N, C-alpha and C positions, 0 to 999 in steps of 0.2 A: 614292317612291324612283325616281329615273331609272334607265333600263336601264343605262346605263355606271357608275353609281354603286352597285352593290349591294354589300351587307357582303361577300359574297364576294369580290369584285374589289378592293375595299378592302384587306381581309385578306391578299389576296396580294402586295400591297404593291409593292414596286419592280420586281417582275417583270412584272406586268401593267398597272399603273398609274404613270405618272410621277408621281414624287414631288413634291406639289403646292408652287408657291411660297406663301410664307407671309408675309402682312403684318399685324402687331399695331400697333393704334392704342391708344396707352396715356395715359390722363388721370391728373390728380392731384386727388385730394380730392372726388370726385364719388359722392355717394350715390345710388342706384338711385331711392330715396324721391323725389328730385328729377327726374323726366323721365317726359314722358307715356307712354312705353313700360311704366312700370311703376305706372301709375295715376293719376299726378299730372297732371291735365287743365291745372293753373293755370301749369305749367312745360313750355310747348311744345318739344318736340324732334322735328320733322318728320324729319330726316335720320336720326336713331336708329330712329325708326319705319319709316323706308324699308328700313333696314338689317336690322331684326328681320323686316319682311315679306318678304325675301329669304333669312333664315336662322333659326337657333335662338337664341331666348332664355333665358338660365338665370334662374329667379325666387328661387333660394336659392344664390348664389354668395358666398363669403366669401374675405377675404385671409387671409393666415397670422397677421398682426400688423398692427393699425390705426396703422400709422406708416410714414414713407415709407420710410426706409434699411432697417428690417427686413423689410418687406413686398417691396420690391423685391430685396433680396438673395435672399430665400427663393425668390422666383418665379425668379430667376436660376438658382438651385443646385438647385431642386426639394425643399428640404429645411426643416425649421422653422428658425427664429432661434435656438432654443436649442441646436439641433445645430452651427450654423454659428458662433456667437458674435456674432452681428450683434443685440445686444439693443436698441439706440437708434440715435438720428441721429448720433450720433459715433463708432459703430463701423466698422472697416474691413472688408471681405470680405477673408479671406487669399486671395493670388494663386494658392496652389497647391490651390484647392478648385475642381473644373472647373465650368462655367457652361453654360448652354444654347447660349450663343454658342460655346463651344469644341466641344461636341457637334456643332452644324450645321455647323460648319466641317470638322470631321473627318468628316461625311458628304458633304462635297463641295458644301455650301451658300456662297453669298455673303452675308456677315452684315454688315449695316449698321445702325447705331443714329443715328437723327436727333433730338437734343433730350434730354431729361430720363433720368437713370437714378440721379442722386443716390448715386454711387460716392466712396466716402470714401477718403483717401488718394491716394498717387501712382499708382496703377494704375488709369487712367481708360478702359481698353477692357476688361478681363476678357474676352478672347476674341472681341470683335467686330473685324473688320479695319479698317473706317473707322467716322468718326463726324464728319461735315461740320458738324453744330452741337452745342456741347458746353452745359454748363448753368452754366459758371463765373460767369455774370452774376447767377445767383438763387441757388446752392447752394453754401455752404461745403463745401470738401472736407477740412478740417482734422480730425485726431484729437483727439476731446474726450469729455466723459462728464458726466452727472447724478451726483448723490452722494445714495446710498440712506441715508446714515449723517446727513443733515440732513432730517428728515422736515417741517419746517415750511418749507422752501424755496421760494420764488415766483420767478417769471420777469418780469424787467422790461418794462415798455413792452406787455405781451400785450393788454391792455385798449384800446390805441389801435389795433388791427386792426379793431376794431369802430367807435369813435369816428370813425375818419377814412375809414370806407367812403363810395362814392359814386362820383362821375365822376373819370376820370383816365387816364394812360397810364403803365405800370410797365415796368420791364426784362422783367419776366416776360411781359407782353404782346407786347414786341418781340421775344423771343426765341420766342415760339409763332409771330409773323409770319416768322421765319428759317426755324423748322423747317418750315411749311407750304410755303414756297417750295422748300426742297431737297427736301421729298417730292415734291411737284408735277413737278419736274425728274427725280428718281429714277424716278418712274414712266413718265415720258416716254421716258427713254433706255433702262430695260429693255425698254420695249414695242417700240423699234427695233432691238433687240439681234438678234431674230432665235431661232429655236428651238435653237441650239447653245450658248447660254450655260449656265453654271451656274444650279441653281436658288436662289431669292433668300429668305432670312430678313431682312425689313425692319421694324425696330421704329419708329415715328413715335411721339414722346413729349412731349405737350403739358404745360404747368404747369396751364392752366386745368381747372377753376375753383378753384384752390387760393387763399388769400390770399396778397398783399393785394387787398381788396374793392375794388378800382378797376377801371372799365369804361368804355368809350367812351360818350358821351352818347347816342347812338341805341340802345345796348342798355339802358342804364339807364333811359331814357324807356319802356321797355316795360313798366315793373314800378313806377316811382317814384311816379306817380298812382293806381295799382292798389290794391285793397283786400287788401293783403299779409297772406295767412294768418299767424297769429302762432302761436307753441309754446304748447299749453296746459299751463302748469306752475303748480302752487300752492305757497303756503308750506309746507303740511303735506308734499308729495312731498319739497320740500328737506329739510325738516327731518327725515323719515325715511330720508332716503339712505343707501346704503352708504358707510362710512368712507371708502372709496377715491373715491367721487364726490366727497364733501366736500372731500377733499383735492385732486383736480384742479380744482375751482373756485376754491379758495383759491390754487394754483400759479399758474392764469392769471387772478387778480383779475377774476374775473366773479361775484362773489357777487350782486350786484344791477346789473342792467343796464337802462336806461329802454326802454320799449316803442318810442318813436321811434327810437333807435339799433337796436334789433332790427330795425324793419322797414325801414330804409336798408340794413342791412347784408345782410339776406335778399334784397333789391330787387338790390343788386350781385351777390350771388351766382347769382341766377337770370339775370342779364344774362350774367355769365360762362359760365354753362351755356349760354345761347344763341349766346354766340359761338364756344364748343366745338364746337356742334351744326353752325354753319356751316363751321367748318373739315373736319369731318367730310363734309360735304356736298361740299365741294370735292374732297375726296379720293375720294370715290364717283363723281362726276362723271369725275374723271381715269382711275378704274378702269374705269368704262364705256368709255371711250374706248380703252383699251388693250386691252380684252379681245379686240376682233376681231383684233388683231395678236400674240395669243398669250400677253399678261399676263394672266390672270384668277384671281389667286391665292386661296387660303383667305384671307379677310380677317375679323381679330377685333377687336372692341372691347372695352376693359375698364378699370378703374380700379384705382389700389394700394390706397385706401382710401377710406371716406366721409367724411361731415361732417355733425356733430351740428346746426349751424344753430340752436342754442339749445334744441332738445328736452332734456327732463330739465334744463334749466338749464345746459346745458353746450355748448360750442363747439369746433369743429376735430374730432379725432378722440380718440385715446390712450384709449379705452374700449371695452366690449363690448357696448354696446348696437348695436341694428341699423343705426342710421342710421351709425354707425362703421366697424362691421366686414363688413358686406355691401357688395358692389360689383356694378355692373351687368356684364354677360358676355353678348354676342351673338357668334356665329360664323356667317358666311357662306362656304358652300363650294359652287361651283357645279357642278353634275353630282351630288352627293352629298347636301347637307342641301336638303329641301323648305323653301320659304319660310313663314314664320309659325309654325314649331312652338316649342313651350316645353317647358321641363324644369323639373319642381317639387322634384325630388331635390337635396339639398344637394350643392353641389360646392365646389371649392376652386382658387386660383389655382396651386396646386402640381400640380394636375391638368392644368392648361393646359400648363406646361412639360414633363410627361411626354408629352402629347400631340402636342406639336410635335416633341419627340424621337422619339417612336413614328414618326410620319409620314414623319419623314427617314431611317427604317430604323435607328436606335440600336440596336435589339435584336439585329441581326443582324450586327453589329461587335465583335469582342472588346474594342477599344479603348474602344467608346462604351456597351457595355452596360452597365457597372456604375454609369453615370448614372441608367438607369432603374431598376437594381436597388436602388440606396441611396436614390432619391427616396421622399418619403413622400406622394405623390398616385399617382392611379391615370389611366390614358389615357381619354381620353374618345372616341377614335376609334370605337369600335363604337357608341357612343351616337349620334355624329355620324350614321353610316352605317345607322341605322335600330333599333339594339339599345336596351337598356334599363340602367338603372343598378338595382344591387340597392336595394332600398328601405330596408333597415336600413343604408345606408351612413351613417358618420359622418364629421365634418369638424371639424378642430380650428383655434383660432387662439389666440396668446398676446399678452400685453402685458408687456413686461420693462423699460419704461422710466421717465420722470421722472413722480413722484407716486406711483408705485406701491408703492415700498418693500418689495415682495416680490413673487416672482413669481405672475402671474396667468395662468388657462388657461380657454379656454373650448371646449364640445363641443357640436355640434348632430347630432341623429339624429332623422329624421322631423320631428315637430310640437315635440319637446322641446329645451330649451336649457339647458344647467348651467354654471353658472360658479363656477370654483375660485379663491379667493383663500388663497392660503398664510398660515395663522395667523388668517384672519379669517372671518367669516360667509360662507357661500356662497349662491347665487343658483339658483332654479330658475323657467322659465316654458315655459308652453305657448303657442306663438305662432300657433297657430288659433284659439284662444280670447281670447288676450291679446297681439295684435300690437305693441300699445305698450309692453309690457313694464312695465306697472304694477303688476302682483301677483306678490310673490316666493312661490312654492308651497315653498319648501325645507323649511319646519319643519311641512308638512303630514305627518302620520302615516302617512296612508294612500298617501302617495307616496314612503315610506322606501325601498321597494324600487327604485323607478325612479331615484330620486337616487343610491342606492348602486351601481346598475348603470352609470349612466352616470359616476359618481366612477370606477369601476374602470377603464372605458376610457380616460379621461382621464389617470389616472395610471399607465397602462401602459408602462413603458420610460422613464418621467419621474420623475426624483427631484427635487422642489422643494427639499430641504434642500442636495443637492449643487449645483443651479443657483443657489440664493442665493449660495453660496459663490462660485462661478465669477464670477458678476455682479459682486457686491463687489469682488472681486480685478481683474475687467476695469477696472472703473470708479476705482479707485485707479491702475492702471499707466496708463491713459489720460489722467489728470490730471496725472501727471507729465511726459507727453511734451507735453499743452498747455502746462503751465507751462515747460517747456524751449523751446518754440517762440515763447511770449511773451516770455521773457527775450531772446531774440535778436532780436526784432521792434525 
């Protein structure tokens, strides 16, 4: 701990330490399993390694829902998706729910969003002052819904996401180029603005490595001739899978995928990760150039959810296996966080939004205090300043979208992970002994007490029956809105 970044100084907050500028780099669909900083030497991420060497890496960070809109809206509000009604990718965030951007603006911050946030509906700012690059090229913002009353539903052309993987240039890549350009421009402008400017909250949000799995040739070439490691999935595993995972494979039409297709899709994804890492490197270089001029912010990298990439026979996200629900999280805070630190205790993206609000002084203002008090996360500020997280701390994630048919919720505490499927068999894994989640321990008699304890924590204040009713009602109402919009088209 550096002398000017002691825990005592940080806890005194605004009175003794200038509230930090905050820059969040957010990617889409990047599982920590596919980066060198989390132990995958095949997928080189030197710039993330550079960031980790200068900051704190969280080894057990989770999103609050493994799907774009619920995860992002949950992060923006600090509340679980089930609380804010953002169940799936067609759910709008009500504009009367305050977001982190509202809070930071009220605390005097300049709030800028550059790139993707996947807001649904007409409100495309939700508290941000400016958004130089939006996501209209790649994200629909229409209100719509899946249908839990159609349990055999499938999605058209999902399989083509795999069969068309390879070399190419997409609107997603074009948008990311614009995001990087405007981000570098913003960093230079704020570095030149001098010390009298307002503190900054800047969210730089990329699409990569989200599908479509198309990448420029020089990135694809890094992996296309390599011995691509393939998922180790057996027929016995697929036959014994949980009913939900079987529904998910049917929904996406990925029952049987040829190994050559799998290898090509993984190569393209790895290329997108490399592309993302290069963009992060450009931002780090800009930050290093800006630091001597007074713009040396707390810098954070995270993703909204992970990517299965064929593990367990599944692709994309939408489930609660580790590849889907865990996210990378690294925080660099000059003068406070020592480089190369790691935290093994489970944390959540909900903690991140509370942390940013806490650093801005939200708890000290009556108008913004409610955001922190209502949030489902905890501030990581003491941890960043050298403190510790309670080892018994538990984090929760939910999945309430397509193919689920009913509410699903997960809790992680220590090495234990319990998954509750309303009306279906549950799952229990010990991640230290079984990191690949191959052995479901839920029916072990000697673990009945552990399962009951985790189930009790998971269900506390969460009624699956009432939630099921709310979700189905929301789906019906949003499908009516979608039908009306379609009739006008």
